[in-house]
N, C-alpha and C positions, 0 to 999 in steps of 0.2 A: 504493500500500500504506500502511496506517495505521502511525503511529509505533510503536504497541504491538505490531504484527506484525513490524516491521522489526528491532527490537532486543529481542526477547523472550529472557529468560534461560532459560526452560523451554519446551520444545516438546511433550513427551509429557504426556498426562494422568496417566500412572502414575508412582508413586514405585517405583523398582526397586533392590533390593539389588545393588550392584556395577555400577550403570548407568554408561555411559561417555560420556555427552554432555559431561562435563567435559574430555575430551581432544580436543574439536573443534578448538581452535587447532593442535594437533599434526597431526591428520588432514587438516585443510584445507591446511596447508602441505605435507603429504606428497603430496597430490593435485597441487599445483603442481610439486613437485620431480620427479614421475614422469609428468607430462603426462597426468593421469587425469581432468581436467575434462570432464564430459559423459558419463562412463561410466555403466553401470548399477551399482548397489550392492546387495549381498546380505548378510543376516544370518541364518545358520542357527539361531541361538539369540537371537531378537530381544528377548524380554522387554518392557521398556518402550520400546524402539526410539527412545530419545531422540537418539542420535547419527545414526541413519538419517534421522529427521525434520529434524534441523538441517541436514544436508547437502542434503536435498531442498528445504527452504524457502529456503535460501540459494543455490540453483541450482548447486551443485557437481556434482550427479549428474542423470541423465536420469530414471531410474525406480529405485524401491527395491523389493527383494524381501524381505519380512519373513516369517519362518517361526518358529513355536513349536510344539513337540510337546505342550506342556501345553494340553489342550483348553479349559480355562477361560480361559487367557490369549488363546488363539485366538478364543474366543467374544466376548471384549471387543472385540478389533480388528474382528472381523466385524460386530459390532453397530454400531459407530460408522461403519464404512465403508458398510454397507448400510441402516442406519436411524438416520442421524445426528440428524435433528430430533427423532425420538421419544426418543432417548437424552438429548438436551439437555433436553427437556421434563421427563423423569424427574428429571434432576439438579436442575433448578430446584425441583421439588416435594417431593423426598424429605426426610423428617425425619432429621436426623443425631443419633441417640440410641442408647442401649444396646439398647432394644427391637428396633430395626431391625437393629442389629449382630448380635443373636442370630438373627434371622430369616435374614439373608443368610449367616451362618455355617452354618446348617442347609442352605441352598441349595447352598453350596459343597461341603459334605460329602456331599450326595446329588444329584449332577448329573443322574442318569438320571431323576429325578422332575420335572425342570423344563425349560423351553425353553432354547434356546441364548441368546436375548436375556436371559432371567432369570439365567442363569449369568454372562453378561457384566456384568449389573448387580451381581451379588453380588461378583464379583472386583474390580470397580472400587470398590465401597463399602468392602470390607475393605482394599483397598490404600491407600485414602485415609484410613482411620480407624485402621489398625493401627500399632503402633510400628515405625518404619523402613520401613513399607510391606510388611512380611513377611506374606504371606497366612496362614501357619500361626500367626502370633503373636496377641497379645492387643491390645485396644483402647488407644489413647492415653488415659492417665488411669486405666486399670484399670476393671474391671467396676463398681466402686462410684463411679468418677469422683472419686476423692480426690487424684489426682495434680495436679502444677502445671499441666499442659496437659490440656485436655479433648478429647473424641472428635472435635470439629469443628475442631481446630487446623490440620489440613492439608486442609480441605475448603472452600476459597474458591470458592463456586459460580460467581460471575461469571467468575473467571479460568479455571476448569476448562471452563466452557462455551465460552469464547473459544478455548481450545486445541482442543477437540473440533470446533468449527465450522471452524477453520482447516484441520484435517486433511481435512474434507469438500471443501475447495477444491482439494485436490491428489489426491483419491482415484483419479482416472484415471491417475495415475502411481505408484500403490501396488499391488503384487502380494502377496497374502496367501496363506499355505499352512499346513497343519497336518501336517507330515511329521516323521518321525525325521530328526535333523540329518544323518546320513550319507546317507540317501536324498535329501535336499534338495541336498546337495553334488554327488552323482552326477548328479542331473537337470540342475544348472547346468553341469556339465562337458560335457554333451551339446549345449549351446547354443553358437553361434559368436559371439554378441555379446560385446563388450568389457565384462567384468564384474569388479568388485573385490569380493572376499569377505572380510568381517570376521567372525571367529569369536570369540565371547566366551562359551565354555561355562561351565557351573556351576563354581563354585570347588571346589577340592579340599578345603580346610579349611572346616568349618561348612556345606558345601553342603547337607547333609541338613536343617539347621535353616533355611536361607534359601529354598530352592526346593521347589516341589511335585514337580518331576521333577529329582532330583539324580543325579549320576554316581557310579558305583563305579569302583574303580581300573581295571578291565578296560575300561570305557567310554572312559576317557581314553586308554588304550593303543590302542584301535581307532581313535579319532578321529585320533590322531597319525599312524598309518599311512595313513589316508585323506588327510590333509592333504598328505602328501608327493606324492600323485598328482594334486593339483589342477592343472589346466591354466591357470587364471587367476592373476593377482596376488592375494595374500592376506596377511592379518595375523591373528595369534592373540594374545589377551590372557588372562592367568591371574593368580591370586594367587601370590606368590613362595614357591616350595618346591623342594627338590632333586629330587623325583619328576618334576616337569614339566621342569625343566632337563635332566634326563637323557633324557627322552623326545624332546626336540628338540635334542639335542646336536650335530646336524649342520647346524643352521640359524643364521641371524643372530639374536642375542638381546640384549636390554638390560633392565636393571632401573631402575625409576624410582619416585618417591613419588607416591601418589595419595591425595587427600583426598576423602572422601565425607561426606555429611550424616549418615549412620548411623555411630555411634561405633565399631561393630565392623567397619567397612570402611575404616579409615584405616591405611595402611602401604605397604609396597613391593609393586609389581606387576611382572609380566614381560610384555614384548612379544616375539613371535617373528615374523620377517619372511621372506617368500618370497625366493628368491635374486635375483629380478629387481627388487626394490625398493631404491631409494636413500633414505636417511633422514638423511644426515649434516647437512643444513641444517635439517631439521625438528625435531631433538631439542632444540634450544634452547627449544622451547615446552613441554618437560617439566621436571619438578623433580627435582633430584638424580639425574641420569642416570649409569648405570654400564654400559658395554659389557661383555658377558660373553664371556670367551674359552673 
């Protein structure tokens, strides 16, 4: 394996609001602490899938099951898994400018008029050129490109192509789906394989601003009830708020500090653990940990 692949800081081609690849040191220790090495790993709300890819590339898990109900995000993952070289060729050739930003914005807003591959292109282009990777947001530097940073500031073509090509090497161990998160969880529970489920649903606060498919209060409540029924070991992460703490008041919970590249995603987060999980040794990998009673 090349050095650039062995010690890569970023695995996912996507920049994702609230992405959790940064807690890899904690999760990898959690796997050792609970004898989970070699299990299958599943994310019902995959998004950028940074953590899933890091676990796969570093051989902590056997297969990863990534699911996203947002058809545009699903289309991106499907495109690079099924048409990897074609996608890389496009990344190499595409012009990173406002004219193309406007075009891909129109694709994203009218998905029924374009192919799945074109939708995947649009989502990727907007993700890499928008402020903080927010698909709903505006371009880095503004439409008139008068900002300090320009639209191509987060579009290093050679690095992004390397990440996409690396995924292709592992595609036989990646299972992709486009299901409602609850349906995805229920399907996993029917399987007998040893699977660890990591749930990182849309944030409660600012969720409508950050995600195409955000949750309403009732969605969080339905998910909490379903999580209690999961047969596998699981972990849930959320932004810190009393509503979520009350939903999971019968579970093991902790609060910690999470730093994200997006300025609006710096602060305290919550982790909720299934009863079978031990984490006393792993929490030293988190910052400012507080166990919640």
